[in-house]
C-alpha positions, 0 to 999 in steps of 0.5 A, a space after each residue: 372537102 374536109 369537115 364543116 365545108 364539106 357539109 356546106 358544100 353538099 349542097 352545092 356540089 354532086 354527092 356520091 353514096 358513100 359505098 362508091 367513093 374512092 378508098 382514101 388512105 388517111 396515114 399520110 394525113 394524120 402522121 404529116 408533120 407540116 400542119 399540126 397544133 397543140 393546143 392549149 391543154 398541150 393536146 397534139 391535133 392532126 393539121 389536116 383531119 380536125 376533131 382527132 388528137 394523136 396526143 394529149 399532155 400527159 407525157 406530151 413530148 414532140 420529139 418522143 412523137 415523131 421519133 417514137 410514134 403513137 401508142 396507136 392501142 390507145 387510140 382504135 379509131 385512129 388505129 383504123 384509119 391509119 391500118 384500113 383508111 375510111 374504107 375500114 371505118 366505114 365498116 366498123 360504123 355499119 356494125 355499130 349501127 351507122 346509117 350513111 346519109 341518103 344524099 350522099 358525101 362529097 368526098 372520103 373526108 366527108 363520109 369520115 366526119 359524119 362517121 365520128 360525129 355518130 360514134 361520138 354520140 353513140 359509142 363509148 367515148 373515144 379519146 383521141 376524139 377531141 376536143 367534145 365542142 368540135 362534135 357537139 357543135 357540128 352535131 347540132 349544124 348537122 341536125 339543122 340541115 
């Protein structure tokens, strides 16, 4: 259950509190070359985790990306997800003033997206949160619920 679908399905599936969700290791999904996108500006976007980019047009090279990897120092939230999963992101967000939804979440990915929407609008802009319209659109949809 990921992204927009998670918010829609939250009305139809059982939700659990953030603390009760299983630990989710994000490194495999973020690093997978199986399904990925390159947008018209040359940004390399993960296929499994919408709203996150792994690289941008500046110096963009798929060969370099796969051989050298991503400089995680440029992407602190991405680094947190790779090293500590959604649990690490959740702990970071709580320290930044995030409050989990009282109705809970259908999956760890649902929690991750909710946190990223919060961070996008309440903390310094993170380079890995992309594209902007993704977060702006979802924020509007989440507020309407």
